[in-house]
C-alpha positions in Angstrom: -94.1 73.8 -103.5 -90.7 73.1 -105.0 -87.8 75.1 -103.4 -85.9 77.1 -106.1 -82.1 77.2 -106.2 -82.0 80.5 -104.5 -84.2 79.3 -101.6 -82.0 76.0 -101.2 -78.9 78.2 -101.0 -80.4 80.6 -98.2 -81.6 77.5 -96.3 -78.0 76.0 -96.4 -76.4 79.2 -95.2 -78.9 79.4 -92.4 -78.2 75.8 -91.3 -74.2 76.6 -91.5 -74.7 79.6 -89.2 -76.7 77.7 -86.9 -74.0 74.9 -86.8 -71.2 77.5 -86.4 -73.0 79.1 -83.3 -73.6 75.7 -81.9 -69.5 75.0 -82.1 -68.5 78.2 -80.8 -70.8 78.8 -77.9 -70.1 76.8 -75.0 -73.2 75.5 -73.0 -74.9 77.9 -70.6 -73.2 76.3 -67.5 -69.7 76.2 -68.9 -69.5 80.0 -69.6 -68.8 81.1 -65.9 -65.9 78.4 -66.0 -64.5 79.9 -69.1 -64.7 83.3 -67.5 -62.9 82.3 -64.5 -60.2 80.4 -66.4 -59.5 83.7 -68.4 -59.2 85.8 -65.1 -56.7 83.2 -63.6 -54.7 83.5 -66.7 -54.6 87.2 -66.9 -53.2 87.2 -63.2 -50.5 84.7 -63.5 -47.8 86.9 -65.0 -48.3 89.3 -62.0 -48.1 86.6 -59.5 -45.1 84.9 -60.7 -42.3 87.6 -60.4 -39.9 85.0 -59.3 -40.2 83.3 -62.6 -39.5 86.6 -64.4 -36.0 85.2 -64.2 -35.4 84.1 -67.7 -33.7 81.4 -69.6 -32.2 81.5 -73.1 -32.4 78.7 -75.9 -28.6 78.8 -76.0 -28.2 78.4 -72.3 -31.0 75.7 -71.4 -32.1 75.4 -67.8 -29.9 78.4 -66.9 -30.7 81.8 -65.6 -29.8 84.4 -68.3 -31.4 87.7 -66.9 -33.3 89.0 -64.0 -36.3 91.1 -64.8 -37.7 94.3 -63.5 -40.1 93.3 -60.2 -38.0 90.7 -58.7 -36.9 90.8 -55.1 -33.5 89.5 -53.6 -33.0 88.7 -49.8 -29.2 88.5 -49.2 -27.0 87.4 -46.3 -23.3 88.3 -46.6 -19.9 88.3 -44.7 -16.7 90.0 -45.4 -13.1 89.5 -44.0 -11.1 92.5 -44.4 -7.5 93.7 -44.0 -7.2 97.2 -43.5 -4.8 100.1 -43.2 -5.9 102.6 -40.5 -4.1 106.0 -40.6 -4.4 108.2 -37.6 -2.1 111.2 -37.6 1.4 110.1 -38.5 0.8 106.5 -37.7 -0.4 103.6 -39.8 -1.7 100.5 -38.5 -2.3 97.2 -40.5 -5.2 95.1 -39.1 -8.0 92.5 -39.7 -11.6 93.3 -39.4 -14.9 91.5 -40.3 -18.4 92.3 -40.8 -21.9 90.6 -41.6 -24.9 92.2 -43.3 -28.5 91.3 -44.2 -29.9 93.0 -47.5 -33.0 93.4 -49.4 -32.7 94.3 -53.0 -35.5 95.2 -55.5 -35.0 95.1 -59.6 -36.2 98.4 -61.0 -34.9 97.5 -64.3 -33.8 94.3 -65.9 -30.6 93.3 -64.4 -30.3 96.4 -62.2 -31.3 96.4 -58.5 -31.2 98.9 -55.7 -31.4 97.8 -52.0 -30.6 98.5 -48.3 -28.4 96.5 -46.1 -28.3 96.4 -42.3 -24.5 96.0 -41.1 -22.8 94.8 -37.9 -18.9 95.4 -37.9 -16.3 94.3 -35.6 -12.6 95.9 -35.6 -9.5 95.0 -33.7 -6.3 97.1 -33.8 -4.5 94.7 -31.5 -3.6 95.4 -27.9 -7.1 95.3 -26.8 -8.3 98.4 -29.0 -11.3 97.2 -30.5 -14.5 98.7 -32.0 -18.1 97.3 -32.5 -20.5 99.4 -34.8 -23.7 99.0 -36.6 -25.5 100.7 -39.1 -26.9 100.6 -42.7 -26.1 101.4 -46.3 -28.2 102.0 -49.7 -26.7 99.8 -52.4 -27.1 99.8 -56.2 -26.0 96.5 -58.3 -25.6 95.8 -61.9 -25.8 92.2 -63.6 -23.7 91.4 -66.5 -24.3 87.8 -67.8 -21.3 85.5 -68.1 -23.1 82.3 -69.0 -23.9 79.1 -67.5 -26.2 80.9 -64.7 -23.2 83.2 -63.7 -23.1 87.1 -63.4 -20.6 89.6 -62.9 -22.3 92.0 -60.2 -20.5 95.3 -59.8 -21.9 96.8 -56.7 -21.4 100.0 -54.9 -22.9 101.2 -51.7 -23.0 104.3 -49.3 -23.9 104.5 -45.6 -22.9 105.1 -42.0 -21.8 103.0 -38.9 -22.2 104.0 -35.2 -20.9 102.4 -32.1 -18.3 102.2 -29.3 -14.4 102.1 -29.5 -12.5 100.5 -26.5 -9.1 102.1 -25.9 -6.9 100.6 -23.3 -5.0 103.1 -21.0 -3.3 100.5 -18.9 -3.3 96.9 -17.7 -6.8 97.6 -15.9 -8.4 100.5 -17.3 -10.3 100.9 -20.6 -11.5 103.8 -22.0 -14.8 104.1 -24.2 -15.3 106.4 -27.2 -18.5 107.1 -29.3 -17.6 106.5 -33.0 -19.4 107.5 -36.0 -18.1 106.5 -39.6 -19.3 107.1 -43.1 -18.6 104.4 -45.5 -18.3 103.7 -49.3 -17.9 100.2 -50.6 -17.3 99.0 -54.2 -17.5 95.2 -54.7 -16.9 93.0 -57.8 -18.3 89.8 -57.0 -19.5 86.9 -59.2 -23.0 85.4 -58.6 -24.1 81.9 -59.7 -27.6 80.9 -59.9 -27.8 77.2 -58.4 -31.7 77.5 -59.5 -34.2 80.2 -60.1 -34.5 80.9 -56.3 -31.1 80.6 -54.8 -27.6 82.2 -55.7 -24.1 82.1 -54.3 -21.8 85.1 -54.6 -18.3 85.8 -53.7 -15.5 88.3 -54.7 -13.2 91.2 -53.8 -14.6 94.5 -52.2 -12.9 97.8 -51.5 -13.9 99.9 -48.4 -13.4 103.4 -47.6 -14.2 104.7 -44.1 -13.9 108.0 -42.6 -15.1 109.1 -39.2 -14.5 110.2 -35.7 -14.4 108.9 -32.1 -14.6 110.9 -29.0 -13.3 109.6 -25.5 -15.2 110.6 -22.5 -14.1 114.0 -21.5 -11.7 114.1 -24.4 -11.3 115.6 -27.9 -12.6 113.9 -30.9 -10.2 112.1 -33.0 -10.5 111.7 -36.8 -9.5 108.6 -38.8 -9.4 107.4 -42.3 -9.4 103.5 -43.3 -9.0 101.8 -46.5 -10.0 98.2 -46.4 -9.4 95.5 -49.0 -11.2 92.2 -48.5 -13.0 89.3 -49.9 -16.8 88.7 -49.3 -19.2 85.8 -49.7 -23.1 85.4 -49.5 -26.2 83.5 -50.2 -29.1 85.2 -51.9 -32.8 84.2 -52.2 -34.9 85.4 -55.2 -38.6 85.9 -54.9 
């Protein structure tokens, strides 16, 4: 029997479909591997938060934005020149503090966090205070280029500790001290890599609180401090 033109066309289409199915479908023992690769590929973006720090073609190799979901661990130190007003007296003095902070980027280039703070303050003449506390922080990131960002920052918190007040050559009185703090910083941060950054810049501190000598009345004080802060950050 001789196949007609229609029959030959139907046979050729069937052969084509069979060849196509053989090309598309992997062997049976390879199908689980393809499925596993697909699962891993779908998980990679969720596991690579640190790599969400992005680069721009106009700034090759440099960080140009920090995306939502990234964390930053930060160590900082500050040297401060302050004016302390107590009643009618004003005292100029030097103080310093150190902080450990953790930040979370809730939106691109916008992070919030919390810091633990240790502060040492000396007014001269043996009048010193050591306080510890914490603050909430909000930081904005404005790109300057070449991996650098202007990072305006504001924080609010409280410090608690002791103030030592010399009464004479041999007697020192201790007073409980409580203070509320507001800090405004304008540092510049530079990403040395996608993981590490350095930051430095001026800060303004406003402190208002009270200290209470043993058996005495509480005294109020207000302090305005201007200083320069430096720090190191790690992004993950």
